[in-house]
C-alpha positions as CSV (number, residue, x, y, z in Angstrom):
1,X,-29.3,20.7,89.1
2,X,-30.1,17.4,87.6
3,X,-32.0,19.0,84.8
4,X,-29.1,21.4,84.2
5,X,-26.7,18.5,84.0
6,X,-28.9,16.6,81.6
7,X,-29.2,19.8,79.4
8,X,-25.5,20.4,79.4
9,X,-24.9,16.7,78.6
10,X,-27.1,16.9,75.6
11,X,-25.5,20.1,74.4
12,X,-22.0,18.6,74.7
13,X,-23.0,15.4,72.9
14,X,-24.2,17.5,70.0
15,X,-20.8,19.2,69.6
16,X,-17.9,17.6,67.7
17,X,-15.2,19.1,70.0
18,X,-15.3,16.3,72.7
19,X,-15.3,13.6,70.0
20,X,-12.4,15.1,68.1
21,X,-10.4,15.8,71.3
22,X,-11.1,12.2,72.5
23,X,-10.0,10.6,69.3
24,X,-6.9,12.8,69.2
25,X,-6.0,11.8,72.7
26,X,-6.5,8.1,72.1
27,X,-4.3,8.3,69.0
28,X,-1.6,10.1,70.9
29,X,-1.6,7.6,73.8
30,X,-1.4,4.7,71.4
31,X,1.0,6.4,69.0
32,X,3.5,8.0,71.4
33,X,3.3,5.5,74.3
34,X,3.3,2.3,72.3
35,X,3.7,2.5,68.5
36,X,6.6,4.9,68.4
37,X,8.6,3.0,71.2
38,X,7.9,-0.3,69.5
39,X,9.3,1.0,66.2
40,X,12.4,2.1,68.0
41,X,12.6,-1.3,69.6
42,X,12.3,-3.0,66.3
43,X,15.1,-1.1,64.8
44,X,17.5,-1.4,67.7
45,X,20.3,-3.9,67.6
46,X,19.4,-7.1,69.4
47,X,22.6,-6.8,71.5
48,X,21.6,-3.3,72.7
49,X,21.1,-3.5,76.5
50,X,18.2,-1.1,76.5
51,X,16.2,-3.0,73.9
52,X,14.8,-5.5,76.4
53,X,14.0,-2.7,78.9
54,X,12.1,-0.9,76.2
55,X,10.0,-3.9,75.4
56,X,9.2,-4.4,79.0
57,X,7.3,-1.1,79.3
58,X,5.2,-2.0,76.2
59,X,4.0,-5.4,77.5
60,X,0.7,-5.9,79.4
61,X,2.2,-6.0,82.9
62,X,3.3,-2.4,82.5
63,X,0.3,-1.0,80.6
64,X,-1.1,0.8,83.7
65,X,1.9,3.0,84.2
66,X,2.9,3.3,80.5
67,X,-0.6,4.7,79.5
68,X,-0.7,7.0,82.5
69,X,2.7,8.5,81.8
70,X,1.3,10.5,78.9
71,X,-1.0,12.5,81.1
72,X,1.2,15.0,82.9
73,X,2.5,16.9,79.9
74,X,0.4,16.0,76.8
75,X,-2.8,14.9,78.3
76,X,-3.0,17.9,80.5
77,X,-2.9,20.2,77.5
78,X,-5.5,18.2,75.6
79,X,-7.9,18.4,78.6
80,X,-7.2,22.1,79.1
81,X,-8.4,22.6,75.5
82,X,-11.6,20.7,76.2
83,X,-12.2,22.8,79.3
84,X,-11.8,26.0,77.4
85,X,-14.3,24.9,74.8
86,X,-16.9,23.9,77.5
87,X,-17.2,27.5,78.6
88,X,-15.5,29.7,76.2
89,X,-17.7,28.5,73.2
90,X,-20.7,30.1,74.8
91,X,-19.0,33.5,74.5
92,X,-17.8,32.8,71.0
93,X,-21.3,31.9,69.8
94,X,-23.1,34.4,72.0
95,X,-25.3,31.7,73.5
96,X,-24.8,32.5,77.2
97,X,-27.8,34.8,77.3
98,X,-30.2,32.3,75.7
99,X,-28.9,29.5,77.9
100,X,-29.3,31.4,81.1
101,X,-32.7,32.9,80.2
102,X,-34.2,29.4,80.3
103,X,-33.0,28.8,83.9
104,X,-31.6,27.6,86.3
105,X,-29.2,30.2,87.8
106,X,-25.9,31.1,86.4
107,X,-23.7,29.3,88.9
108,X,-25.9,26.1,88.5
109,X,-25.4,26.2,84.8
110,X,-21.6,26.6,85.2
111,X,-21.5,23.8,87.7
112,X,-23.5,21.6,85.3
113,X,-21.0,22.3,82.6
114,X,-18.1,21.4,84.8
115,X,-19.8,18.1,85.9
116,X,-20.4,17.2,82.3
117,X,-16.9,18.2,81.3
118,X,-15.5,16.0,84.1
119,X,-17.7,13.1,82.8
120,X,-16.4,13.6,79.3
121,X,-12.8,13.6,80.4
122,X,-13.4,10.4,82.4
123,X,-15.0,8.7,79.3
124,X,-12.0,9.8,77.3
125,X,-9.6,8.4,79.9
126,X,-11.4,5.1,79.9
127,X,-11.4,4.9,76.1
128,X,-7.7,5.7,76.0
129,X,-7.0,3.0,78.7
130,X,-8.9,0.4,76.6
131,X,-6.9,1.4,73.5
132,X,-3.7,1.1,75.5
133,X,-4.6,-2.3,76.7
134,X,-5.4,-3.4,73.1
135,X,-2.1,-2.0,71.8
136,X,-0.1,-3.7,74.6
137,X,-1.9,-7.0,74.0
138,X,-1.1,-6.8,70.2
139,X,2.6,-6.1,70.9
140,X,2.7,-9.1,73.3
141,X,1.1,-11.3,70.7
142,X,3.5,-10.2,68.0
143,X,6.5,-10.8,70.2
144,X,5.2,-14.1,71.4
145,X,5.1,-13.0,75.1
146,X,2.5,-14.0,77.6
147,X,-0.1,-11.4,78.6
148,X,0.6,-10.9,82.3
149,X,-1.8,-8.1,83.2
150,X,-1.5,-5.8,86.3
151,X,-3.8,-6.3,89.2
152,X,-7.3,-4.9,89.2
153,X,-6.2,-2.4,91.9
154,X,-3.3,-1.2,89.7
155,X,-5.6,-0.7,86.7
156,X,-8.2,1.0,88.8
157,X,-5.6,3.3,90.4
158,X,-4.2,4.2,87.0
159,X,-7.6,5.0,85.6
160,X,-8.5,7.0,88.8
161,X,-5.3,9.1,88.5
162,X,-6.0,9.7,84.8
163,X,-9.6,10.9,85.6
164,X,-8.3,13.2,88.4
165,X,-5.5,14.7,86.3
166,X,-8.0,15.2,83.4
167,X,-10.6,16.8,85.6
168,X,-8.1,19.2,87.1
169,X,-6.7,20.4,83.7
170,X,-10.3,20.6,82.3
171,X,-11.4,22.8,85.2
172,X,-8.5,25.2,84.7
173,X,-9.4,25.4,81.1
174,X,-13.0,26.1,81.9
175,X,-12.0,28.9,84.2
176,X,-9.8,30.4,81.6
177,X,-12.7,30.4,79.1
178,X,-14.7,32.4,81.6
179,X,-11.9,34.7,82.6
180,X,-11.1,35.6,78.9
181,X,-14.7,35.4,77.7
182,X,-13.9,33.3,74.7
183,X,-11.7,30.5,73.4
184,X,-8.9,32.2,71.4
185,X,-7.1,34.1,74.2
186,X,-7.9,31.4,76.7
187,X,-6.4,28.7,74.7
188,X,-3.3,30.8,74.0
189,X,-2.8,31.7,77.6
190,X,-3.4,28.2,78.8
191,X,-1.1,26.4,76.3
192,X,1.7,29.0,76.8
193,X,1.5,28.4,80.5
194,X,1.3,24.7,80.2
195,X,3.9,24.0,77.6
196,X,6.2,26.9,78.2
197,X,6.2,28.9,81.4
198,X,5.4,26.2,83.9
199,X,8.1,23.9,82.5
200,X,10.5,26.9,82.7
201,X,9.6,27.5,86.3
202,X,10.0,23.9,87.3
203,X,13.4,23.8,85.6
204,X,14.6,27.0,87.2
205,X,13.4,25.6,90.6
206,X,16.0,22.8,90.2
207,X,18.7,25.5,89.8
208,X,17.6,28.3,92.2
209,X,16.7,26.9,95.7
210,X,14.5,29.9,96.4
211,X,12.1,28.8,93.7
212,X,11.9,25.1,94.8
213,X,8.6,25.6,96.7
214,X,7.0,26.7,93.4
215,X,7.3,23.2,92.2
216,X,4.9,22.0,94.9
217,X,2.0,24.0,93.6
218,X,2.4,23.7,89.9
219,X,-0.4,21.7,88.2
220,X,2.1,19.9,85.9
221,X,4.3,18.9,88.9
222,X,1.3,17.6,90.8
223,X,0.1,15.5,87.8
224,X,3.6,14.1,87.2
225,X,4.2,13.3,90.9
226,X,0.9,11.4,91.0
227,X,1.9,9.4,87.9
228,X,5.4,8.8,89.4
229,X,3.9,7.8,92.7
230,X,2.0,5.0,91.0
231,X,5.0,3.4,89.7
232,X,5.8,5.1,86.3
233,X,9.5,5.8,85.6
234,X,10.3,9.5,86.2
235,X,12.0,11.7,83.5
236,X,15.2,11.8,85.6
237,X,15.3,7.9,85.3
238,X,14.7,7.9,81.6
239,X,10.9,8.0,81.8
240,X,8.3,10.1,80.0
241,X,8.9,13.9,80.1
242,X,6.6,15.4,82.8
243,X,6.7,12.4,85.2
244,X,8.4,13.5,88.4
245,X,8.6,12.8,92.1
246,X,8.4,16.2,93.7
247,X,5.4,15.4,95.8
248,X,4.0,12.3,97.6
249,X,1.0,10.7,96.1
250,X,-1.5,12.1,98.7
251,X,0.0,15.6,98.4
252,X,-0.2,15.5,94.6
253,X,-4.0,14.4,94.9
254,X,-4.6,17.4,97.2
255,X,-3.0,19.9,94.9
256,X,-5.0,18.6,92.0
257,X,-8.2,18.8,94.0
258,X,-7.2,22.3,95.1
259,X,-7.0,23.3,91.4
260,X,-10.5,22.0,90.7
261,X,-11.9,23.9,93.7
262,X,-10.1,27.2,93.0
263,X,-10.8,27.1,89.2
264,X,-14.5,26.3,89.9
265,X,-14.7,29.1,92.5
266,X,-13.1,31.7,90.3
267,X,-15.3,30.8,87.3
268,X,-18.5,30.9,89.5
269,X,-17.6,34.3,91.0
270,X,-17.1,35.8,87.5
271,X,-20.2,34.2,86.0
272,X,-22.3,35.5,88.9
273,X,-21.0,39.1,88.9
274,X,-20.2,39.9,85.2
275,X,-22.6,41.1,82.6
276,X,-22.9,38.1,80.2
277,X,-24.0,40.0,77.1
């Protein structure tokens, strides 16, 4: 298994997709969580009551929750794309046969891909967190504010939540890559569900009581509930879209872990039973 992980790690490092996705996500976190709000803050009338509140979420003491707020909606879609590319690219380039002929077994290779994919998403999450810290520090310096940083526990909790959310979405993407034997349909199905159908179901659940239990098993709801449970303002309170409070923090973690387990199991069963060629 260790050799398989090492081989998949080397393979992923030689591909540009993780680098491009990582850079794109870092730019999105810095841009949408810090730069755009700061521009809005800069043009608001100083007498506007919301101006001070907007600055507060950009300063270092709120960096843990502010950077994490981007994950439920936007980060999930980005990590799903990475997961699809981790497995679906092998079908696109017809490299599964060559890869599996060198050993080890099919399931071990798949598990190695998922482990390496999870490591990649964690590295991306760490890089995005560091970029968020830098952006917040710059804003504090420009505004002449003191850099009062969150506690180490708060920063660790934010990073751990980002890593768990990223791993769950990446696992779903990897499973879709196996289910659809490629990248194109898997990406279309995953993004359609993520950005469209899941949000529609969640919205309908707020209107139709019979659909309310559906909220508790949606990947986006679990991701948003975890972020909200760690102190980020929910979308109903004016926070980032996707941040909700449908589940408790432990329940949200359990749902995310369940997605990882189910996605891995489905992908493993299909890889084991299907004809790869």
